[in-house]
N, C-alpha and C positions, 0 to 999 in steps of 0.2 A: 504494500500500500504506500503510495507516494504522498507525503505531507507537504502542505504549503509552508512557506517560510514562517508565517505567523504561528502556525501550529507547532513547528519545530521549536520556536522560541519558548513555548509554554512547557516543553518537556524538561525533566530534571537534567541538570548539568551533565552527570555521567552518561546519560542516554544521548545527549547532543554530541558529546565527545565521541561516543561509540559510532554515531552516524557520520561524523565528519571530523576525525581527529586532526587532520592536517590544517583545518581552518581555525583552530583554537589557538590563542596566544600561549606561549610557553609557560608563563606563570600560572595560567589557569590549568593547563595540563598537569603541571607539577602539584597543584592543589588537590587533585582527585586521586585517591588511593586505589591500589589494585583491588581491594575488597569492594569498593564502591563500583568499580568497573565490572567486577564479576557479578555483583547484584544487579547492575543495569542489564547485563547480558541475560541473566536469568529472567528478569522481569519482561524483557522484550520477547524472549522465547515463549514465556508462559502466556503472554497476551496474544501471541499468534497461534497458540494451540487450543484445541477444544478442551472441555472439561473431561476428567477421567471417566471412562465408561463403566457402567454397572453390569453389562451383559455382552455376550458375543454379538447379539443382534445390533446393539448400539454401536459397536465398533464398525460393523458393516454399514450402518446408516451414515455415520460420520465420514467414512472413507469414500463413500459413493456420492456424497453431497458436493455440489459445485464449489462451495466455500472452502472445503478442506481436501479437495481431490489432489492438491499438490503433494499431500502426504502419501498418496497411493500410487504415484507414478515416478518416473525417473527424476533424478535430482538435477534441477536447473536453477542457478542462482536468481533470486528475485522473482520467482514465478508464483508466490503465494497469492491465491485469489484470482489468478489469471487463467484463461482457458489453455488447454494443452497446445503446445507448439508442434510444428511438423517434426516428425521423427521421434517424439517422446513416446515412451512405452509405459503401459499400465503394468505395474508390478503386483498390486493387490488383486487377487482373483476371487475374493468373496468368502462367504461362510459356506463351507463344504460339509456335506453329510446330513444325516437325519438326526432328530432329537436324541440325545444321549451318546452320539458318535460324531460330534461336530469338531471342525477345525477352521481356523483362519489361515488362508493360504496366500503366499507370495511366490510368484514364479518369474524367473528371468527368461522371457520368451526368446530373446536374441541368442542366449546361450543354448536353449533347446534347439533352435533352428540350426545352430552351428554344429551341434553334436551329431554323431552317428552311432550305430550299434556296436562299433568296435571299441568304444570307450567302456571302461569299468566304472561302476558307480559305487559309492559308499554312503551309508546312512547311519545315523545315530541320533539319540536325543540328548539334550542338555537342559539343566535346570537353573543354571547360574543367573541367566538374565531373563527368566520368565517374569513378566510383569505381575504385580499383585492385583491390578485391576485391568480387565474385569476378573472377578473371582472365579475360581474353579478350573484354572488352566493347569494342566499336568506337566507339560514339557514343551520345549521347542524342538521339533523334529527337523533335521537338516539333511538334505541330499546334496552331495558334491561329486565332482569327478576330478580327474587329474590330466594335466597336459604339461609336458616338460617339467614334471615335478612341481608345477604350480597347482594349488588347490583352487578349483573353479566352482563356486556355489551355483546350484541349479534351482533349488526351491527351499522355502522355509514354511513350516506349518506349526502354528500354536494349537496344540491338541488338548482337548478336555480330558482325555484318558489315553491309555496305551493298549486298548483292545484291538484285536485283529480287524474287526469291522471298521474301526476308525482309520486304521492304516489303509484299508482297502479303499475307502472313500477318497483319501488324499491321493493315493497312487493312481486310482482310476481317473481322477481329474488331470493328473500329469500325462497319463496316456492319451486322454482326450485332446490335450494341448499339443500333442505331437512327440512326446518323449518316447524313445524306443530303447529298451534295456534288454540285454541278453545275459549280463553278469553283474551281480551285486554282492557286496561284502557288508555284513552287519555284525552286531554283537549276537548273542545267543537268545535274543527274544524270539520265541517261536511265532508269536502273532505277527511280528514284523516280517520275518522270513517267509511265512506262509502267504502274506499279502503280496510280496514281490512275485512269488510263484503264481498266485492266482491271477493277478492283473497282467503281468508281462510274460509269464511262462519262463522266467529267468532262472539261471543257475545261481544259487545263493550259497555262499560259504560264510562260516563264522570267523571270528577274529582269533588268530593264533595266539596273540598276546594275552587276550582274556583267558583263553584255555590254559596257557602255560601258568599264568599267575594263579588261577583258581586251583589247578592241579597241585602246584607246590604248596599253596595255602592249605589244601586238604591234608597234606603230610603233617602239618602242625595240628590241625583240628582233630585228626585221628590219633594223635599221640605217638606218631611214628618218627618224630624228629630224632630222638636218641638212637633209634635203630639205623636211620639213614646216615647219621653222622659217624656211627661206629662201624658200619659195614658198607664198603664200596659197592658190593654187589646189590645191596638194597637200594643205594642211591642210583645205580645204573638201571634198576627196574623203573624208577620214576622218570629218568631221562628217556628211556626207550618208549615208554607209554606216552609221554608228552610229545614224542616225534611221530606217533601213529597218524595224526591228522595230515601229515605230508603224503600219505598214501591215497590212491584213487578210492572213491567211496566204496566200490564193490570189493576192495581188498582190505578194508579196515578191519573187518572181522578176522580175516586171516592173519593180519599183523598182530592183533590182540592175542590170538591163540599162540602165535609164534613166541611172543614175549612171555606168555604164561608157561609154555613148555620150557623155555630157557630158565625161568625162575625155579621150576621144579627140578631141573637137572642140576642147578647150582645150589639147591637147598635153601633158598630164601623165600620160597612161595608162601610157606606157613607164616613167616614173620610179616610178610607184606600182603597177606590175604585181604586185609581191610582196605588197602589201597586199590587192589585189583577189583574188589567188589564195588568200591566207590566209582572207579573209572567206568566199569561196565554199566552201572545203574545210571550215573549222571550223563555220560557222554554217548554211550552206544544205545541206550534205551530211551532216555528222556530227550536228548538232543537229536540223536540219530546220525548215521554215517554220512548222509548227503550234506547236511549242514556242517558237520564237523570237518569234512575234507577240504583242504586248500591245495589240492593237487594242481600243479602247473599254474599257480598264481604268483605273479610278480609282487603284487601288494597283498600281503597276507593278514593285515590287521586293519582296524578302524582308526589307527593313529592319524590317518589322513584327515578324517572328519573331526577328530578330537582336537587336532591342531587348529582347525578352523574355529572350533568352539573358543579356543584361547584367543584367537584373533578377534572374534566378536566381543570378548570381554575387554580387550584392549581398546576397541572402538567405543565401547560403552563408557570406559573410564570412570566407572562408578560401581558400587556394590549392587545397586538395583536401579533399573531404568523403568520408566513408564511406557505404555504402549505406543505413544506418539514418538518418543525418543527412539524406540525400537524400529519404527517405520523409517526414521532418518538413518539409522544404522544400516538397514537393508538397502537404502538408496546408495549409501557409500560403498557397500559391498558390491552392488550392481555396477557401479562405476569402475571399481577395481577389476571385476570379472570382464567387463567390456574392454578394458585396456589390454588384458591378456589375450583375448581372442582377436582383437584388432591387430596386435603385434604378430600373432600367429599367421594371420591372413596375408601379411606382407613378408613372411619368412623370417621374422626376427625372433630370437630366443629371449623371451622375457623372464625366464627363470634359470635355474641351474640344475644340473643333474645331481642325483644322489652322490654322496661321497664315494670315493673309489672303494673303500672297505665294504660298503653296503653292496656295491655292484659286484665286487668279487664274491661276496657271500651268496648273492643271488645266482651267480654263475655256477658256483659249486652245487647249489641245489638243483639247477637245471641239468648239470652233468649227471648227478645221481638219479634224477628222474629219467633221463635218457637211458642210463644203464639198467634201471629197473625194467623199463619197457623192453630192453634187449635180453632180459632173462636173469638179471642179478637177483640172488635170493633175498627175500624180504628182510631177514635178520641182518644181513650185511648192509642193506639200504638203511634200516633204522639205526644200526650201530654207527654207520658213517655220519649220518646227519645228527645223531645225538651229541657229537663232539662240537657242534656249532654253538652249544650252550656253555662251553668251557669258560668263556670270558664273562659270563653273567652268573656263574655258579654261586658266588658269595651273596649277591642280591637275592637270589632265589631262596637260598638257605635262610637269609635274614627274614624274608617274607614268611617262610614256614615257622620261624621262631616267633614272629609277632602273633601268628595265629595260635601257636602253641600256648602263648601266655594268656589267651582269652579262655577263661574257665567260667562255667562248664562248657564242654563242647556243644556246638550247635546241633539242632535236631536232626539234620541230615547225617552228620557224622555219627551221632548216636544210633540212628536207625541202621546204618551200615555196619557198625562195629559191634552192636549189641548182640548177645546170644540169648537174651532172656525170652521166656515164653510169651505167648499172647500175640505173636505176629510172625511174618515170614522171616525165616533165617536162611541166608544164602549158604548153600552147601559148598563143599570144596570140589564138587564135580560140575562147576559152572562150565558149560560147553557153548562154544560160539562157532557158527558156521558162516561162510561168506554169503550165503543166500538167505539163511533163516537164523534169527537171533532168538535164543531161548535161555533162560536160567532154570536149571534143575533145582528145585527148592524142596524143603521139608517144613512143616509147620508144627 
């Protein structure tokens, strides 16, 4: 909004300095403190923003109104209250889903149009910058991709819950807007993974870092840390099993049986039985081999999207932001993504490749995958890749030690390691085939 000179004169001095700092005398500029300037900035921003909403529907009404549409489209200086300019893009795509499964969705359509199905996509939720108003928001769901090791955001959704149906509504809208996905990496939220499969028919893999941390944490929760520290063969059981996700999904069962047979031969199976039972129950039954496998994946974790979460926190520069500040963060994020794809279109590398050590590590994995395809025995494959964790052994043991200090053990650990009556107790004849998974139990 442009003010007349007489209107500007009536504004507080810090605000006038903010609007035209170069026109103020030096002695006046010196008389205004930084705190006064910050307050003036806050008041100007607050005056230009609508009141905080009380419902998701109110957010939609505000962002689709002509007065505040500038918050819903690409960021252009001085556009508040003005009609869209040629080439501007609408970021806010409305309130998606049915009652009880709703989300507020922002999509970068120029990024969607630039992408193709050869890109890998990564998704995860964050809670750090979820606004308090409107109430009832569960998480900010983020979908990103990678180009030249640049993280490129594709979509953001403020979701009221993390149910599979809510994910399906969000992803179905992305599909409707032209996004095509064949590969996605998530954490081990089954609802999210199922939604990717249902909407896109995508191949979905879980996060190897989540799996490794959780598995080593279970060593502490199950009370196995002293055994693992005292017995190198027991530690090797953990290393081998945490390498199993590197196998193709239809050979993960075979890999589990292979490690189990090795543990029996070396005499550590009885000591480590609780860990084998945990691994089988949590990862092969609850999660399943398809989601667990990261076979032939260059990026095997959701660190990509989690690094973007940290970037959003930097852009927020506050412990908590409101919904309208979050809209402006999305505008800034869109400008950054547009710069990356614009540079790519003219052949410029706007990012940097992974450090050489990471590329060498990835090449070692690719070589082992090729050898497995050519007939390398599974145990040799797992044994070879298990040594990739040598440089992070101490942090993993520290993680197990932290979990060991938490008493009493959590319910999952108790249910796996307990031999009390009144429930299913895993027998030591747990048998796993490559086509059919079954636990032989006694009650």
